[in-house]
C-alpha positions in Angstrom: -6.7 -16.8 -4.5 -7.8 -17.4 -0.9 -9.1 -14.4 1.1 -6.1 -14.5 3.4 -3.7 -14.3 0.4 -5.7 -11.4 -1.1 -5.4 -9.4 2.1 -1.7 -9.9 2.2 -1.5 -8.5 -1.4 -3.5 -5.5 -0.2 -0.9 -4.8 2.5 2.0 -5.1 0.0 0.4 -2.9 -2.6 -1.2 -0.2 -0.5 0.8 -0.2 2.7 4.4 -1.3 1.8 5.8 0.8 4.7 4.0 -1.5 7.1 4.0 -4.9 5.2 7.7 -4.9 4.4 8.9 -3.9 7.8 11.1 -6.3 9.8 10.0 -4.5 13.0 8.3 -7.0 15.2 5.8 -4.4 16.7 4.8 -3.4 13.2 4.5 -7.0 12.1 2.3 -7.7 15.1 0.2 -4.6 14.3 -0.5 -5.9 10.8 -1.3 -9.4 12.0 -3.9 -7.9 14.4 -5.8 -6.1 11.6 -9.2 -7.4 10.6 -11.3 -6.6 7.5 -14.3 -4.3 8.0 -16.8 -3.2 5.3 -19.3 -0.4 5.0 -22.2 0.0 2.5 -22.5 3.1 0.4 -23.8 6.0 2.4 -23.2 4.1 5.7 -21.8 6.0 8.6 -18.2 5.2 9.4 -18.0 7.5 12.4 -20.1 10.4 13.6 -19.6 13.6 15.7 -19.1 12.8 19.3 -18.4 9.1 18.8 -15.4 7.5 20.5 -12.5 6.4 18.3 -12.1 2.7 18.8 -10.1 1.6 15.7 -7.3 2.8 13.4 -8.6 2.4 9.9 -6.7 1.9 6.6 -8.8 2.0 3.5 -8.4 -0.8 1.0 -11.2 -0.2 -1.4 -13.8 2.6 -1.9 -13.7 6.1 -0.5 -14.8 7.8 2.7 -15.7 11.5 2.8 -15.1 13.3 6.0 -17.5 16.2 6.8 -17.7 19.0 9.2 -21.2 20.0 10.4 -22.1 23.5 11.4 -24.6 24.4 14.2 -27.2 25.1 11.5 -26.7 21.6 10.1 -24.8 22.6 6.9 -22.1 20.1 5.9 -18.7 21.0 4.5 -16.3 18.4 2.9 -13.0 18.3 4.7 -11.3 15.6 2.7 -11.6 12.1 1.2 -9.9 8.9 2.4 -9.2 6.5 -0.4 -7.3 3.3 -0.9 -3.9 3.4 0.8 -5.0 6.2 3.1 -5.7 6.5 6.8 -7.9 9.2 8.3 -6.1 12.1 9.9 -8.9 12.8 12.3 -9.0 9.2 13.4 -5.2 9.3 14.1 -5.5 12.6 16.0 -8.4 11.3 18.1 -6.6 8.2 18.9 -3.5 10.2 20.0 -5.5 12.7 22.0 -8.1 10.3 23.4 -10.8 12.6 22.1 -14.2 11.9 20.4 -14.7 12.6 16.7 -15.3 16.3 15.9 -16.7 15.4 12.4 -18.4 12.6 10.6 -17.3 10.0 8.1 -19.6 8.6 5.4 -18.9 5.8 2.9 -19.1 7.5 -0.5 -19.1 4.1 -2.1 -18.8 0.5 -0.7 -15.7 0.5 1.5 -13.3 -2.2 2.6 -10.8 -1.3 5.2 -8.3 -2.8 7.6 -9.2 -2.1 11.3 -6.8 -2.3 14.1 -8.0 -1.6 17.7 -6.9 1.5 19.6 -5.2 -0.8 22.1 -3.1 -2.5 19.4 -2.4 0.9 17.8 -1.1 2.4 21.1 0.9 -0.8 21.8 2.7 -0.4 18.5 3.4 3.2 19.2 5.0 2.3 22.6 7.0 -0.6 21.2 8.3 0.8 17.9 10.1 4.1 17.1 9.7 3.1 13.4 5.9 2.9 13.8 6.0 6.3 15.6 7.8 7.7 12.6 5.2 6.3 10.2 2.3 7.7 12.1 3.9 11.2 12.6 4.9 11.4 8.9 1.4 10.4 7.6 -0.2 12.7 10.1 1.9 15.6 8.9 1.2 14.9 5.3 -2.6 14.7 5.8 -2.7 17.8 8.0 -0.8 19.7 5.3 -3.5 18.7 2.8 -6.2 19.7 5.3 -4.7 23.1 5.9 -4.5 23.7 2.1 -8.1 22.7 1.8 -9.1 25.1 4.6 -7.1 27.9 2.9 -8.9 27.4 -0.3 -12.3 27.6 1.4 -11.4 30.6 3.4 -9.5 32.7 0.9 -10.2 31.7 -2.7 -13.1 33.3 -4.6 -16.2 31.2 -5.3 -15.6 31.5 -9.1 -12.0 30.3 -8.8 -12.9 27.4 -6.6 -15.7 26.5 -8.9 -13.4 26.4 -11.9 -10.9 24.3 -10.0 -13.4 21.7 -9.0 -15.0 21.5 -12.5 -11.6 21.0 -14.1 -10.5 18.4 -11.6 -13.7 16.4 -11.9 -14.1 16.5 -15.7 -14.2 13.2 -17.5 -14.0 12.2 -21.1 -16.0 14.5 -23.3 -15.4 17.4 -20.8 -18.5 16.4 -18.8 -18.8 16.5 -15.0 -21.4 14.3 -13.4 -22.4 16.1 -10.2 -25.4 17.9 -8.7 -25.4 21.5 -7.5 -25.7 20.1 -3.9 -22.7 17.8 -4.5 -20.6 20.8 -5.6 -21.8 22.8 -2.7 -20.7 20.1 -0.3 -17.3 19.8 -1.9 -16.7 23.6 -2.0 -18.0 24.2 1.5 -20.7 26.7 0.5 -24.5 26.9 0.0 -26.3 25.3 -2.9 -27.7 28.7 -3.9 -24.2 30.1 -4.2 -23.2 27.2 -6.4 -26.3 27.6 -8.6 -25.7 31.3 -9.0 -22.1 30.9 -10.0 -22.9 28.1 -12.5 -25.5 30.2 -14.1 -22.9 33.0 -14.5 -20.5 30.6 -16.1 -23.3 29.4 -18.4 -24.1 33.0 -19.4 -20.4 33.5 -20.4 -20.7 30.4 -22.5 -18.2 28.5 -20.5 -20.4 25.6 -19.4 -23.8 24.0 -20.3 -25.9 22.9 -17.4 -28.0 19.7 -17.4 -29.7 17.6 -14.7 -26.9 16.2 -12.6 -24.4 17.0 -15.4 -22.3 19.9 -16.4 -20.6 20.1 -19.8 -17.5 22.3 -20.0 -17.6 24.3 -23.2 -14.5 26.6 -22.7 -11.8 24.9 -20.7 -9.3 27.7 -21.3 -11.6 30.2 -19.7 -11.9 28.1 -16.6 -8.2 27.6 -16.5 -7.8 31.3 -16.7 -9.9 31.7 -13.5 -7.1 29.8 -11.7 -4.7 32.6 -12.2 -7.2 35.4 -11.7 -6.7 37.1 -8.3 -9.8 39.3 -8.2 -13.0 38.5 -6.3 
């Protein structure tokens, strides 16, 4: 399969609401897209940078991070295959620089469409406007939910939720304490203290870069616990 044919397949599989459209402005938008790649840990955008392209992820995953004045990072959300970045869309619409940074969590392949072609499609097509607004609303809803969890859920409950979500076969979770801290939006010391409490209860066993879940039911019980 030629590269061009493979890219068409990506459009059809991941972005059917764009590839199957008979709207000429949307068709022109997809034709203008070019493939961009990022290495693992490479910066996709950074705080204060101007937004020059609308990105649609094809392969890999980008994590979007907020940075505090003290330099601490907090995970806002991930952008995976079939997704666009809500901050990128918002910055393009407002003409504002990025307020956060994006980092390639793995090798990333994405479609990039320039901001000029993005705005042209918005002006020319009500169907494209609807797509952008709908996707923006969906992603913002997820972001608000994420912020609600960070602001109001207890550390223990959030810890249980993350461990259960990330567990793989054998009930193991491959993650460092720092990685959990980043995902939960808290300090590494807080994560280590909570994990040790879970271990003391016999719910988990801690290893180097690895956490084994010993009592899944106890962690699931934390999700319905309303105390602090």
